[in-house]
Chimera marker file (.cmm) of the C-alpha trace (Angstrom):
<marker_set name="trace">
<marker id="1" x="93.244" y="61.728" z="64.399" r="1" g="1" b="0" radius="0.5"/>
<marker id="2" x="97.109" y="61.783" z="64.681" r="1" g="1" b="0" radius="0.5"/>
<marker id="3" x="99.123" y="64.315" z="67.024" r="1" g="1" b="0" radius="0.5"/>
<marker id="4" x="102.288" y="65.276" z="68.456" r="1" g="1" b="0" radius="0.5"/>
<marker id="5" x="101.347" y="63.252" z="71.586" r="1" g="1" b="0" radius="0.5"/>
<marker id="6" x="99.545" y="60.158" z="69.566" r="1" g="1" b="0" radius="0.5"/>
<marker id="7" x="102.027" y="59.625" z="66.701" r="1" g="1" b="0" radius="0.5"/>
<marker id="8" x="101.454" y="57.070" z="64.116" r="1" g="1" b="0" radius="0.5"/>
<marker id="9" x="102.978" y="53.532" z="65.018" r="1" g="1" b="0" radius="0.5"/>
<marker id="10" x="103.273" y="50.367" z="63.297" r="1" g="1" b="0" radius="0.5"/>
<marker id="11" x="102.927" y="47.308" z="64.532" r="1" g="1" b="0" radius="0.5"/>
<marker id="12" x="103.729" y="44.462" z="63.391" r="1" g="1" b="0" radius="0.5"/>
<marker id="13" x="103.930" y="40.573" z="64.624" r="1" g="1" b="0" radius="0.5"/>
<marker id="14" x="107.100" y="39.120" z="66.127" r="1" g="1" b="0" radius="0.5"/>
<marker id="15" x="107.919" y="35.956" z="68.151" r="1" g="1" b="0" radius="0.5"/>
<marker id="16" x="110.225" y="36.220" z="70.528" r="1" g="1" b="0" radius="0.5"/>
<marker id="17" x="112.660" y="34.495" z="72.333" r="1" g="1" b="0" radius="0.5"/>
<marker id="18" x="115.696" y="34.800" z="74.379" r="1" g="1" b="0" radius="0.5"/>
<marker id="19" x="116.147" y="33.365" z="78.317" r="1" g="1" b="0" radius="0.5"/>
<marker id="20" x="114.732" y="35.795" z="81.489" r="1" g="1" b="0" radius="0.5"/>
<marker id="21" x="115.448" y="37.129" z="84.164" r="1" g="1" b="0" radius="0.5"/>
<marker id="22" x="115.675" y="33.338" z="85.899" r="1" g="1" b="0" radius="0.5"/>
<marker id="23" x="117.864" y="31.956" z="82.911" r="1" g="1" b="0" radius="0.5"/>
<marker id="24" x="114.903" y="29.638" z="81.112" r="1" g="1" b="0" radius="0.5"/>
<marker id="25" x="114.423" y="30.086" z="77.991" r="1" g="1" b="0" radius="0.5"/>
<marker id="26" x="111.260" y="30.849" z="76.442" r="1" g="1" b="0" radius="0.5"/>
<marker id="27" x="109.011" y="31.860" z="73.059" r="1" g="1" b="0" radius="0.5"/>
<marker id="28" x="106.045" y="33.715" z="73.409" r="1" g="1" b="0" radius="0.5"/>
<marker id="29" x="104.273" y="36.254" z="70.989" r="1" g="1" b="0" radius="0.5"/>
<marker id="30" x="103.963" y="40.084" z="70.887" r="1" g="1" b="0" radius="0.5"/>
<marker id="31" x="103.832" y="42.884" z="68.611" r="1" g="1" b="0" radius="0.5"/>
<marker id="32" x="106.212" y="44.895" z="68.244" r="1" g="1" b="0" radius="0.5"/>
<marker id="33" x="105.802" y="48.735" z="68.006" r="1" g="1" b="0" radius="0.5"/>
<marker id="34" x="107.723" y="51.112" z="65.927" r="1" g="1" b="0" radius="0.5"/>
<marker id="35" x="107.528" y="55.132" z="66.107" r="1" g="1" b="0" radius="0.5"/>
<marker id="36" x="109.921" y="57.439" z="64.761" r="1" g="1" b="0" radius="0.5"/>
<marker id="37" x="109.843" y="59.430" z="68.293" r="1" g="1" b="0" radius="0.5"/>
<marker id="38" x="109.950" y="56.398" z="71.020" r="1" g="1" b="0" radius="0.5"/>
<marker id="39" x="111.302" y="53.734" z="69.062" r="1" g="1" b="0" radius="0.5"/>
<marker id="40" x="111.317" y="50.016" z="68.861" r="1" g="1" b="0" radius="0.5"/>
<marker id="41" x="109.121" y="48.844" z="72.427" r="1" g="1" b="0" radius="0.5"/>
<marker id="42" x="107.358" y="45.241" z="73.018" r="1" g="1" b="0" radius="0.5"/>
<marker id="43" x="105.735" y="44.287" z="76.056" r="1" g="1" b="0" radius="0.5"/>
<marker id="44" x="106.111" y="40.567" z="77.090" r="1" g="1" b="0" radius="0.5"/>
<marker id="45" x="104.727" y="38.824" z="80.303" r="1" g="1" b="0" radius="0.5"/>
<marker id="46" x="108.340" y="37.870" z="81.754" r="1" g="1" b="0" radius="0.5"/>
<marker id="47" x="110.576" y="39.369" z="83.705" r="1" g="1" b="0" radius="0.5"/>
<marker id="48" x="114.538" y="40.213" z="81.752" r="1" g="1" b="0" radius="0.5"/>
<marker id="49" x="117.485" y="40.518" z="83.219" r="1" g="1" b="0" radius="0.5"/>
<marker id="50" x="118.643" y="44.348" z="82.352" r="1" g="1" b="0" radius="0.5"/>
<marker id="51" x="119.861" y="44.756" z="79.335" r="1" g="1" b="0" radius="0.5"/>
<marker id="52" x="119.078" y="41.198" z="78.336" r="1" g="1" b="0" radius="0.5"/>
<marker id="53" x="119.686" y="39.882" z="74.854" r="1" g="1" b="0" radius="0.5"/>
<marker id="54" x="116.193" y="39.082" z="73.117" r="1" g="1" b="0" radius="0.5"/>
<marker id="55" x="115.865" y="37.780" z="69.570" r="1" g="1" b="0" radius="0.5"/>
<marker id="56" x="112.933" y="38.511" z="67.424" r="1" g="1" b="0" radius="0.5"/>
<marker id="57" x="111.522" y="37.086" z="64.453" r="1" g="1" b="0" radius="0.5"/>
<marker id="58" x="108.751" y="39.146" z="62.351" r="1" g="1" b="0" radius="0.5"/>
<marker id="59" x="105.727" y="36.607" z="61.722" r="1" g="1" b="0" radius="0.5"/>
<marker id="60" x="104.277" y="36.970" z="58.194" r="1" g="1" b="0" radius="0.5"/>
<marker id="61" x="100.941" y="35.332" z="58.364" r="1" g="1" b="0" radius="0.5"/>
<marker id="62" x="100.844" y="35.826" z="54.515" r="1" g="1" b="0" radius="0.5"/>
<marker id="63" x="103.620" y="34.098" z="53.717" r="1" g="1" b="0" radius="0.5"/>
<marker id="64" x="105.812" y="30.596" z="53.924" r="1" g="1" b="0" radius="0.5"/>
<marker id="65" x="108.969" y="31.721" z="54.165" r="1" g="1" b="0" radius="0.5"/>
<marker id="66" x="110.497" y="32.177" z="57.483" r="1" g="1" b="0" radius="0.5"/>
<marker id="67" x="111.911" y="35.583" z="59.012" r="1" g="1" b="0" radius="0.5"/>
<marker id="68" x="115.732" y="34.971" z="60.437" r="1" g="1" b="0" radius="0.5"/>
<marker id="69" x="115.734" y="36.165" z="64.091" r="1" g="1" b="0" radius="0.5"/>
<marker id="70" x="117.071" y="39.431" z="64.997" r="1" g="1" b="0" radius="0.5"/>
<marker id="71" x="118.936" y="40.235" z="68.490" r="1" g="1" b="0" radius="0.5"/>
<marker id="72" x="118.238" y="43.198" z="70.374" r="1" g="1" b="0" radius="0.5"/>
<marker id="73" x="118.573" y="44.060" z="73.942" r="1" g="1" b="0" radius="0.5"/>
<marker id="74" x="115.950" y="45.616" z="75.797" r="1" g="1" b="0" radius="0.5"/>
<marker id="75" x="115.586" y="47.987" z="78.281" r="1" g="1" b="0" radius="0.5"/>
<marker id="76" x="112.646" y="47.969" z="81.053" r="1" g="1" b="0" radius="0.5"/>
<marker id="77" x="110.217" y="51.406" z="80.378" r="1" g="1" b="0" radius="0.5"/>
<marker id="78" x="107.037" y="50.425" z="82.802" r="1" g="1" b="0" radius="0.5"/>
<marker id="79" x="105.287" y="47.205" z="83.876" r="1" g="1" b="0" radius="0.5"/>
<marker id="80" x="101.342" y="47.909" z="83.403" r="1" g="1" b="0" radius="0.5"/>
<marker id="81" x="97.881" y="47.411" z="85.497" r="1" g="1" b="0" radius="0.5"/>
<marker id="82" x="97.788" y="43.570" z="84.311" r="1" g="1" b="0" radius="0.5"/>
<marker id="83" x="101.298" y="43.099" z="84.968" r="1" g="1" b="0" radius="0.5"/>
<marker id="84" x="102.962" y="42.999" z="81.613" r="1" g="1" b="0" radius="0.5"/>
<marker id="85" x="106.283" y="44.351" z="81.146" r="1" g="1" b="0" radius="0.5"/>
<marker id="86" x="107.046" y="47.056" z="78.594" r="1" g="1" b="0" radius="0.5"/>
<marker id="87" x="110.866" y="47.560" z="77.238" r="1" g="1" b="0" radius="0.5"/>
<marker id="88" x="112.527" y="49.489" z="74.633" r="1" g="1" b="0" radius="0.5"/>
<marker id="89" x="114.743" y="47.851" z="72.095" r="1" g="1" b="0" radius="0.5"/>
<marker id="90" x="117.919" y="48.165" z="71.432" r="1" g="1" b="0" radius="0.5"/>
<marker id="91" x="119.778" y="46.892" z="68.461" r="1" g="1" b="0" radius="0.5"/>
<marker id="92" x="122.916" y="44.336" z="68.122" r="1" g="1" b="0" radius="0.5"/>
<marker id="93" x="125.638" y="44.828" z="66.500" r="1" g="1" b="0" radius="0.5"/>
<marker id="94" x="127.571" y="42.184" z="65.663" r="1" g="1" b="0" radius="0.5"/>
<marker id="95" x="131.179" y="41.654" z="66.004" r="1" g="1" b="0" radius="0.5"/>
<marker id="96" x="132.352" y="42.039" z="62.711" r="1" g="1" b="0" radius="0.5"/>
<marker id="97" x="130.840" y="45.237" z="62.778" r="1" g="1" b="0" radius="0.5"/>
<marker id="98" x="132.212" y="46.063" z="66.581" r="1" g="1" b="0" radius="0.5"/>
<marker id="99" x="135.834" y="45.450" z="65.094" r="1" g="1" b="0" radius="0.5"/>
<marker id="100" x="135.200" y="47.144" z="62.156" r="1" g="1" b="0" radius="0.5"/>
<marker id="101" x="134.081" y="50.457" z="64.306" r="1" g="1" b="0" radius="0.5"/>
<marker id="102" x="137.199" y="50.143" z="66.251" r="1" g="1" b="0" radius="0.5"/>
<marker id="103" x="139.685" y="50.194" z="63.393" r="1" g="1" b="0" radius="0.5"/>
<marker id="104" x="138.422" y="53.446" z="62.297" r="1" g="1" b="0" radius="0.5"/>
<link id1="1" id2="2" r="1" g="1" b="0" radius="0.2"/>
<link id1="2" id2="3" r="1" g="1" b="0" radius="0.2"/>
<link id1="3" id2="4" r="1" g="1" b="0" radius="0.2"/>
<link id1="4" id2="5" r="1" g="1" b="0" radius="0.2"/>
<link id1="5" id2="6" r="1" g="1" b="0" radius="0.2"/>
<link id1="6" id2="7" r="1" g="1" b="0" radius="0.2"/>
<link id1="7" id2="8" r="1" g="1" b="0" radius="0.2"/>
<link id1="8" id2="9" r="1" g="1" b="0" radius="0.2"/>
<link id1="9" id2="10" r="1" g="1" b="0" radius="0.2"/>
<link id1="10" id2="11" r="1" g="1" b="0" radius="0.2"/>
<link id1="11" id2="12" r="1" g="1" b="0" radius="0.2"/>
<link id1="12" id2="13" r="1" g="1" b="0" radius="0.2"/>
<link id1="13" id2="14" r="1" g="1" b="0" radius="0.2"/>
<link id1="14" id2="15" r="1" g="1" b="0" radius="0.2"/>
<link id1="15" id2="16" r="1" g="1" b="0" radius="0.2"/>
<link id1="16" id2="17" r="1" g="1" b="0" radius="0.2"/>
<link id1="17" id2="18" r="1" g="1" b="0" radius="0.2"/>
<link id1="18" id2="19" r="1" g="1" b="0" radius="0.2"/>
<link id1="19" id2="20" r="1" g="1" b="0" radius="0.2"/>
<link id1="20" id2="21" r="1" g="1" b="0" radius="0.2"/>
<link id1="21" id2="22" r="1" g="1" b="0" radius="0.2"/>
<link id1="22" id2="23" r="1" g="1" b="0" radius="0.2"/>
<link id1="23" id2="24" r="1" g="1" b="0" radius="0.2"/>
<link id1="24" id2="25" r="1" g="1" b="0" radius="0.2"/>
<link id1="25" id2="26" r="1" g="1" b="0" radius="0.2"/>
<link id1="26" id2="27" r="1" g="1" b="0" radius="0.2"/>
<link id1="27" id2="28" r="1" g="1" b="0" radius="0.2"/>
<link id1="28" id2="29" r="1" g="1" b="0" radius="0.2"/>
<link id1="29" id2="30" r="1" g="1" b="0" radius="0.2"/>
<link id1="30" id2="31" r="1" g="1" b="0" radius="0.2"/>
<link id1="31" id2="32" r="1" g="1" b="0" radius="0.2"/>
<link id1="32" id2="33" r="1" g="1" b="0" radius="0.2"/>
<link id1="33" id2="34" r="1" g="1" b="0" radius="0.2"/>
<link id1="34" id2="35" r="1" g="1" b="0" radius="0.2"/>
<link id1="35" id2="36" r="1" g="1" b="0" radius="0.2"/>
<link id1="36" id2="37" r="1" g="1" b="0" radius="0.2"/>
<link id1="37" id2="38" r="1" g="1" b="0" radius="0.2"/>
<link id1="38" id2="39" r="1" g="1" b="0" radius="0.2"/>
<link id1="39" id2="40" r="1" g="1" b="0" radius="0.2"/>
<link id1="40" id2="41" r="1" g="1" b="0" radius="0.2"/>
<link id1="41" id2="42" r="1" g="1" b="0" radius="0.2"/>
<link id1="42" id2="43" r="1" g="1" b="0" radius="0.2"/>
<link id1="43" id2="44" r="1" g="1" b="0" radius="0.2"/>
<link id1="44" id2="45" r="1" g="1" b="0" radius="0.2"/>
<link id1="45" id2="46" r="1" g="1" b="0" radius="0.2"/>
<link id1="46" id2="47" r="1" g="1" b="0" radius="0.2"/>
<link id1="47" id2="48" r="1" g="1" b="0" radius="0.2"/>
<link id1="48" id2="49" r="1" g="1" b="0" radius="0.2"/>
<link id1="49" id2="50" r="1" g="1" b="0" radius="0.2"/>
<link id1="50" id2="51" r="1" g="1" b="0" radius="0.2"/>
<link id1="51" id2="52" r="1" g="1" b="0" radius="0.2"/>
<link id1="52" id2="53" r="1" g="1" b="0" radius="0.2"/>
<link id1="53" id2="54" r="1" g="1" b="0" radius="0.2"/>
<link id1="54" id2="55" r="1" g="1" b="0" radius="0.2"/>
<link id1="55" id2="56" r="1" g="1" b="0" radius="0.2"/>
<link id1="56" id2="57" r="1" g="1" b="0" radius="0.2"/>
<link id1="57" id2="58" r="1" g="1" b="0" radius="0.2"/>
<link id1="58" id2="59" r="1" g="1" b="0" radius="0.2"/>
<link id1="59" id2="60" r="1" g="1" b="0" radius="0.2"/>
<link id1="60" id2="61" r="1" g="1" b="0" radius="0.2"/>
<link id1="61" id2="62" r="1" g="1" b="0" radius="0.2"/>
<link id1="62" id2="63" r="1" g="1" b="0" radius="0.2"/>
<link id1="63" id2="64" r="1" g="1" b="0" radius="0.2"/>
<link id1="64" id2="65" r="1" g="1" b="0" radius="0.2"/>
<link id1="65" id2="66" r="1" g="1" b="0" radius="0.2"/>
<link id1="66" id2="67" r="1" g="1" b="0" radius="0.2"/>
<link id1="67" id2="68" r="1" g="1" b="0" radius="0.2"/>
<link id1="68" id2="69" r="1" g="1" b="0" radius="0.2"/>
<link id1="69" id2="70" r="1" g="1" b="0" radius="0.2"/>
<link id1="70" id2="71" r="1" g="1" b="0" radius="0.2"/>
<link id1="71" id2="72" r="1" g="1" b="0" radius="0.2"/>
<link id1="72" id2="73" r="1" g="1" b="0" radius="0.2"/>
<link id1="73" id2="74" r="1" g="1" b="0" radius="0.2"/>
<link id1="74" id2="75" r="1" g="1" b="0" radius="0.2"/>
<link id1="75" id2="76" r="1" g="1" b="0" radius="0.2"/>
<link id1="76" id2="77" r="1" g="1" b="0" radius="0.2"/>
<link id1="77" id2="78" r="1" g="1" b="0" radius="0.2"/>
<link id1="78" id2="79" r="1" g="1" b="0" radius="0.2"/>
<link id1="79" id2="80" r="1" g="1" b="0" radius="0.2"/>
<link id1="80" id2="81" r="1" g="1" b="0" radius="0.2"/>
<link id1="81" id2="82" r="1" g="1" b="0" radius="0.2"/>
<link id1="82" id2="83" r="1" g="1" b="0" radius="0.2"/>
<link id1="83" id2="84" r="1" g="1" b="0" radius="0.2"/>
<link id1="84" id2="85" r="1" g="1" b="0" radius="0.2"/>
<link id1="85" id2="86" r="1" g="1" b="0" radius="0.2"/>
<link id1="86" id2="87" r="1" g="1" b="0" radius="0.2"/>
<link id1="87" id2="88" r="1" g="1" b="0" radius="0.2"/>
<link id1="88" id2="89" r="1" g="1" b="0" radius="0.2"/>
<link id1="89" id2="90" r="1" g="1" b="0" radius="0.2"/>
<link id1="90" id2="91" r="1" g="1" b="0" radius="0.2"/>
<link id1="91" id2="92" r="1" g="1" b="0" radius="0.2"/>
<link id1="92" id2="93" r="1" g="1" b="0" radius="0.2"/>
<link id1="93" id2="94" r="1" g="1" b="0" radius="0.2"/>
<link id1="94" id2="95" r="1" g="1" b="0" radius="0.2"/>
<link id1="95" id2="96" r="1" g="1" b="0" radius="0.2"/>
<link id1="96" id2="97" r="1" g="1" b="0" radius="0.2"/>
<link id1="97" id2="98" r="1" g="1" b="0" radius="0.2"/>
<link id1="98" id2="99" r="1" g="1" b="0" radius="0.2"/>
<link id1="99" id2="100" r="1" g="1" b="0" radius="0.2"/>
<link id1="100" id2="101" r="1" g="1" b="0" radius="0.2"/>
<link id1="101" id2="102" r="1" g="1" b="0" radius="0.2"/>
<link id1="102" id2="103" r="1" g="1" b="0" radius="0.2"/>
<link id1="103" id2="104" r="1" g="1" b="0" radius="0.2"/>
</marker_set>
């Protein structure tokens, strides 16, 4: 049963890559949780620096077509009892988009 306390969440399997807090490149599989209320969230084993940019690629088991990675800025929300880290994600705009906004 859906309530205001438990809104419907969409879960998408993703491949996450980027540089962790030790500047080591990593690739990790996870699930992207996407709700209208809380936006996009992700749980990782890795520690990330504040404002780290990571790349998500949607994993599609029924298709041979590989999706293109999308850049997100990760904001730490909490650590779980199991030692996993939960992050809120914000889309990173391209330089072209930022330049266009400056001239508006």
